[in-house]
N, C-alpha and C positions, 0 to 999 in steps of 0.2 A: 155488578159494577166488578168484581174482582177481574174477568175477564176481560171487560171496556181499560181499565185501568192496565193493563196486563201489554195491553196490545199499540196503546197508549206510547209506552215507554219507548217500548220495541221501534215505532216507529219512531218518534222525537231519536233515538236512541241510534235509528239506519239515519237519519235526516242528518244527523251530527255530525254524525262518523263524513258522509257525501263531504258537507260544509267543509271539513278539517283537510279532505285529499285533496279541493279544490281553489283554498284557500289563497288571497290572493296575496301577492308583494306589495301593503301597503308604506307608505312613508316610516312607522312607527314598527312594521315586520321586517322591513330592510334594513334597518338600525338595528336593532338586535341579530340580524344574521348576518352583521356584515357586510350586507350588499351583496352578497354571495353571487356569479355569474351562474345558480343555475335558479334562480326567481323569476317566474314573473306576476306579473299583477298588475295594481289600476297607476303604481310610478316605473316600473320597470319601461312600456309602452311608449314613457317624455326616449327613451336613448336606445330599444330596444324597437319601433312600430310595429317588424311584425307578429309583435306576445297579443296585438288586439283581436284577429282570430280563435284562440283561442280562450278568450274571454266570454263568458254573457252579459246579459244588458245588464247597469250596475249604477249609481249614481255613490260620488265619493267625494269624499269633506275629508278635510289633512289640517289641523288645527296646525294653525305661528300667528307670529309677528303681524302687524298692519306693515310696521315700518322694521320691514325682515334686513336684516345682510349678506344674505347663508343663497346657500341652493336650498338648505334646510328648514329654515326657521318661519318660513313663511306664512301663510293663509291660502288653500286651496281649494279649490272644489275641480271635479270636471263626470261626465258621464259621459256613458255608449251606449248607440245604437244599432241596434243592428239594418240595413237596409231591405238585402235580400238575404237569398242565401249566401252570394258569392260575397255578399259586402257587407261593410258596418263604417262606421262614423262616429270617430270623438272630440268629441268639447271642451275646449279647455278654458279656467280662468286661475288668475292670482299666481299660475308656475309659473314659477324662474327659473332662467333658463339655465344650464349649464357654459354654454356660448356664450350667454355674455357676461353672467357673473364671476367666474371663474376669472377673468377679464378687471372686472372690476372690486371685483373682493382682492386681487393681488395690487395693484394701481394707488387702493387705500391704505391696505400695508402696508406699501413701501412709503410712499409717500405719507403716515402719519409721522416715522419717523422727524421729519420737516417739520408737522405742525400745518401741515395744507389740509382747508375744507375737503371732507369726502367726498367724492358724487352718489350718485342718489342711485340703489338701486332701481332694477324697473318696474316702472307704475301701474296696475293695472294690467296685465297685461292677458295677450289671449293665445289659443291657439285650435288648430284644430287638424286634425291625420284623417286621411281615408287609407282604406284597404282592400283589394278587390284580388278574388283566391281566381285564378284561369290552371282550372287541372288543380297540381302539388306544388303550384310558383303558389305564393303571396305575394300581392306588392303591396311598398307603405310607402305612401305621400303625403307631407302635412307642411303648415305652416306656421310660424310667429308673431306677434307684434309688440310692442309697448311703446305710449311716447305722455310724456310731459312738462312744458311751458311752463313755466312762474312769470310773466311781464310784466308784474306791479314792483317784485325787486328788481334793484338796480341792473344788476348785473344776467337776471333774468337766469337763474340755474333751469335745465332743462336738461331729457334723458330723452334716447330713443331708442328701439332695435329690433332688428325684424331676423331671422333666417328659416331655412328651408330646413324641410329631412328625406328620406329619401333613405329606404330597406327594402330585400326581397328573403325570401326562404325556399331555400328550393328540397326542404323537407331535413336530413342532417346537415345540410351546410345554409350556413344566413352572413349575410354581411349589412353594414347600416350606415349611414353617412351625418352626420348632425355637421349640417355649416353657417354660421354667422354672415351672416350676408352687411348687416350693417349694425354698428354696435359705439355712439357719440352720447358723449357728458359733457354738463359743462353745472361748476360748481358756480359758492358765491362770493368766489372770487377770482372768479372773469377766470379759470384754468379751462380749459375743456381737453378730454378725451378723445381721443381719437384711435381706436383699435384696429386692427386689416383684419381682413377676413378669419374668421375663425375656422378653422375644420375638426372635424374624428373622423377617424374611417376605424370602425370595430366587424372582425370577424368572427364567429362562433359555428363549433362544428361540436358536434352531439357522439357518443358512440357508446351504446350500450348504457350504463350509470354514470359515462364518464361526459365533462363537458368543457370545452377550448376555448381559448379565446387569450384574440391581441386584440388590442386599441393601442391607435395610434394619435395620439392629439399635437396638433401644431397653431400655435397663434405671435401677432408680434400687438405689441401697446405702448402706444406716446402720450405725452400730456405737451400741448404747447400753450404758452403765457405771449399777452400781445404778440403771437405772431410766430415763435421764436420756439422752438422743440427744445424741453425741460430735460426730460425722460423718455427714456424708450430703450421695450425691451424685448428680448423672442424670448418663446417657452417653447421645447419638443419634450415630452413622455411618451416612453413604449412601455409596453406592460402585456409581458405572456404571462398566464392565466390557466390552472387546469384541477377542475373541483372533481371529486368524487363523490356520488348522492348514495345515501343505499334508506333503502321503506326497511320500516316496521310496522310489525303491526297496528303499534297505534306516533308513527309519525314517522320523521327519517332523521337520521344522521349524513353530516357531511366532512371531508374535510381536501388542502390543498393546499396549492403554494403556484406561486408567480417568482416573476424577474423583472424587476422594474429600471428604467434607467431613467430620470430628470437631469435635463440641461438647463440652464436658463443663462439666458447671455444679455450682460449689462451695456446696450449699444452707441452708451457716451463713456462709457470709458475704455479705452479700448482691449482689451486683449484680458477682461476679466467678467468672471462667470461662476457659476456654482453649478456643481457636479455631482450626482449626487448615485450611487448602484445597490439595491438592497432587492433581498429575496424575503418578500412576506407572506406567514405562513396563513391558514386559515382553519379553524374548528368547529363545531355546531353543531346544535341538534333541536328537533320542534315534536315535542311529542302531548297528547295527551296527557291531563291530570286528570277530566270524567268529561261528558259526552258533552258540557258546553264548554269546559278551560282547555284553551292551549298552553304552554310555560314551553319558552324557547330560552336559551341564550345562545350569543356567540365567543371565542376568544380570538387573538390577533397577532403577529409579533414578529415584528425580522428576524431572521436563522442563518450564521451562515456567513451570507453577504450583507452588508450595511455601512459602506462603504463611501463620504460624503467628503468633498474640496469646496467651500462656498470663500469665495476673492473679495465680495462684493459683496458682506454685511446683508444679505436678506432677513426680514422680520418675521418673526415664526406664523405671523399672522395671513403673511402673503398664498402663499401655498406649503400641501404638507411635504415635509424631512427639510425647512430651512429653521433653521437652528438660530437669527438672530445676532448672532455673528460672524466673524472673519475666520474655518477652522478649515480644518484636515482631520477628518475622523474616519481609519483602518479599519473602526469595531466600534459603535454609536453606541450613544445611550440606550438605559432603555426604552422600547415603546411596549411596554403591554400591554393593550385595554380588552376587555369581559365588554359588553352587553347581556344583557338578559331583555326580556318583556316577557307581556299575556295579549290573550287572544281573546274574546269569547265568541261563542254563536248563541245568537241566537233569530231559530228561523230563515231568513233571508238574511240578515245583520248581519256584519262581522266588525267586532270590535277589537281595534291596537291597542298594545300602549307599550311608552318601551316601560321598567324600572329605573327610577332617577338616581335612586340611591345609587345605586349601582353599578351605573351606566357612566364609563368617559372616566377624565382624564383626573379628576377634580368630587368622583363619589366619596359619601361620605358613607357607604354601608351599612347604612341604615334603609329599614323599608319602612316608613310612621307615615301620620297627614301630614308631616311638609315633606320630606322627599319619599315619592310612594308612583306615582302616575304622570308618566310628560311624552309629546308627543302623542295624542291621538289620534287617530285616523277609522272613521265610519265608515261600510260599504257595505249602500243596500242592493240585492240582484235582484232585476225584476224580469 
């Protein structure tokens, strides 16, 4: 009996270690590790579709709100299925895509200053991504769609969105493109949100324990009321990043830095815009506390370069870096953010959560019954 117990403990330890080494980047794990570009998992397949071939079959569930307002606070679920040795299919429901939500979040934040009724987020979105491996090259193609229309209400509030994803991996070099083709909405006040094409291009390169990334995002968003354009904005963001990832006997630690420039132009205000240049750094670690518990955390902050000039008065709720006032900073105010989380490994089930009391700009620094686990993610691998 004693020998059986010892053998079982060894097998369990080996299994838990294997699960840890292949822990998937869920929404909760990504939040705790500041969405570092080296992460691979159930959530990164949306932005990097070629990650699918590196994952085993799974069913993933993410906790969240039914009436979500951003890309991070909505409930969603996904599944991955191998079709054969060289192809896989990923299906998802409920995922709020960055191509639609970033524009709507921006406009809702901006228009909130004038009391305009908010536009709905994507309603009941669905998505599919297909991966095909040809030799050493991995190809990815997918698309998403959402639609909502309330015909009973006099103003007929509605929304619709659609887009495609394209990606390829050639070993250490990878590229990806997220293209929003349709993104329209009408609020209960009769105003209509009309967005031009959203475009995000990303490049990734791996070299030993280094990960390099370049991301370029552009979009235009406008609002019309009774046929007249009342608001129009153009957004561009460019960020270059490098992260060093080091493995240890019980986990990993990583550190990195980047250079980011964001430019937002108010097309209805001649020569008025916001320009921000920043150098964000990231430090993080993840380690086994025991065979079934993983503890993780990260810290982010801008250093050396943190300059911004806002001639428009863009609100904080519109996008990262906005201050909510006309401003001209040669050095920004404190923006240090610490995030933390835990991962529980039970056989083929991975359960992740962030530590609410320690995460974010309004952290209470408490761990108790009220401030404990948030953003719970569950993954079943089969």
